[in-house]
C-alpha positions as CSV (number, residue, x, y, z in Angstrom):
1,Q,86.8,54.7,57.8
2,V,88.9,53.0,60.4
3,Y,92.6,53.8,60.5
4,L,95.4,51.6,61.8
5,M,98.7,52.9,63.0
6,E,101.7,50.5,63.7
7,S,104.7,51.4,65.7
8,G,107.7,49.6,67.2
9,G,109.7,48.4,64.2
10,G,113.4,48.7,63.9
11,S,116.7,46.8,63.8
12,V,117.7,44.1,66.2
13,Q,120.4,41.5,66.4
14,P,119.6,37.8,66.1
15,G,118.2,36.5,69.4
16,G,116.8,40.0,70.2
17,S,113.3,41.2,70.8
18,L,111.0,43.9,69.5
19,R,107.5,44.9,70.4
20,L,105.1,46.1,67.7
21,S,101.9,47.9,68.5
22,C,98.8,48.6,66.5
23,T,96.2,51.2,67.3
24,A,92.8,51.4,65.6
25,S,91.2,54.8,65.4
26,E,88.0,53.2,66.6
27,L,86.3,49.9,67.2
28,T,82.8,50.0,66.0
29,S,81.9,46.6,67.3
30,Y,82.2,44.7,70.6
31,K,84.2,42.2,68.7
32,A,87.0,42.5,66.2
33,C,89.9,40.4,65.0
34,M,93.3,42.2,64.6
35,G,95.8,40.4,62.5
36,W,99.6,40.7,62.2
37,F,101.0,39.9,58.7
38,R,104.4,40.2,57.3
39,Q,106.0,40.3,53.9
40,R,109.5,39.0,53.7
41,P,111.8,40.0,50.7
42,G,110.7,38.2,47.6
43,R,107.8,36.4,49.3
44,A,104.0,36.8,49.5
45,R,102.5,38.3,52.6
46,E,101.8,35.8,55.3
47,G,99.9,35.7,58.6
48,V,101.8,35.7,61.8
49,A,99.4,36.2,64.7
50,L,95.8,37.1,65.5
51,Y,94.4,38.9,68.5
52,E,90.7,39.0,69.3
53,F,89.1,42.0,70.8
54,Y,85.9,40.6,72.5
55,D,83.9,42.3,75.2
56,G,82.0,39.1,75.9
57,G,84.8,36.9,77.1
58,P,88.4,36.0,77.0
59,D,90.4,37.3,74.1
60,A,91.8,34.6,71.9
61,T,95.1,34.5,70.1
62,Y,96.3,32.4,67.1
63,Y,99.8,32.0,65.7
64,S,101.5,30.8,62.7
65,A,103.9,27.8,63.1
66,S,106.9,30.2,62.8
67,A,105.6,32.5,65.4
68,Q,104.3,30.0,67.9
69,G,106.4,30.0,71.1
70,R,108.3,33.2,70.1
71,F,105.7,35.8,69.5
72,T,102.9,36.9,71.8
73,A,99.9,39.0,70.9
74,S,98.2,40.9,73.7
75,K,96.0,43.8,74.5
76,D,97.8,47.0,75.3
77,S,96.8,49.4,78.0
78,A,96.3,52.1,75.4
79,K,92.8,52.2,73.9
80,N,92.1,50.1,70.9
81,T,95.6,48.9,70.8
82,A,97.1,45.4,70.6
83,S,100.8,44.6,70.7
84,L,103.0,41.8,69.3
85,Q,105.9,40.9,71.4
86,M,108.5,39.2,69.3
87,N,111.3,37.3,71.1
88,G,114.1,35.1,69.7
89,L,114.2,37.0,66.4
90,H,116.3,35.5,63.6
91,F,117.2,36.6,60.1
92,G,114.2,35.0,58.7
93,D,112.0,37.4,60.6
94,T,113.2,40.3,58.6
95,A,110.1,41.7,56.9
96,K,107.7,44.5,56.7
97,Y,105.0,43.9,59.3
98,Y,101.4,45.0,58.9
99,C,98.5,45.0,61.2
100,A,95.0,44.5,59.9
101,L,91.5,44.6,61.3
102,K,88.3,42.6,60.7
103,M,85.5,44.4,62.4
104,G,82.5,42.6,63.9
105,A,84.0,39.2,64.0
106,L,85.9,36.8,66.2
107,C,89.2,35.5,65.1
108,Y,89.6,32.1,63.5
109,D,92.9,30.3,62.8
110,A,92.0,30.2,59.1
111,Y,92.3,34.0,59.0
112,L,96.1,33.6,59.2
113,R,95.9,32.3,55.7
114,S,93.3,34.6,54.4
115,E,94.3,38.2,54.4
116,S,91.2,39.0,52.2
117,E,89.1,38.7,55.4
118,F,90.6,42.0,56.7
119,S,89.1,45.2,55.6
120,Y,91.5,47.7,57.3
121,W,95.2,47.8,57.0
122,G,98.0,49.8,58.4
123,S,100.9,51.0,56.3
124,G,103.4,48.7,57.9
125,T,106.5,48.9,60.0
126,Q,109.9,47.4,59.0
127,V,111.7,44.9,61.2
128,N,115.3,44.1,60.3
129,V,117.2,41.3,62.0
130,T,120.9,42.0,61.3
131,L,124.3,41.6,62.8
C-alpha cells in the first residue's frame, strides 16, 4: 500500500501564494504520475495539475486552464515528493486540495479529467483564500 501525505495548505489573501507538497511513502516504479485535484464548495472534484516522475527523461507537467500560468508543479528535494506552487490565488481557488498517484505510468493531459486513473489518494489539505 502506498500512502500520500499532503502539506502546505492554509489561509491566504487574494493575490497571495501557497506551496503544497505531496510525499509518497514509496515509488515502486521508475515512472509515476502525481496529480493535484481540488474540490471547491458545492462542486465536483476537478484536476488542477499533473507532475510526472520519470527516471528515463524530463519530467512532464500538465495544467488545467484555471491553473495554467499561476500554478507550477515541480519535484521537491525531498524524496518521492512533488510540490505545487500556487501564485496569484483568488477566491475561486478556495478548496480542499488532494494529491493522487498513478504508479507505473506517464502523465497524460486527459488524466486531469479522469480521477479514476489514480489508485492512491492523500487525505487532502484545505486552502482558503480570504480577506
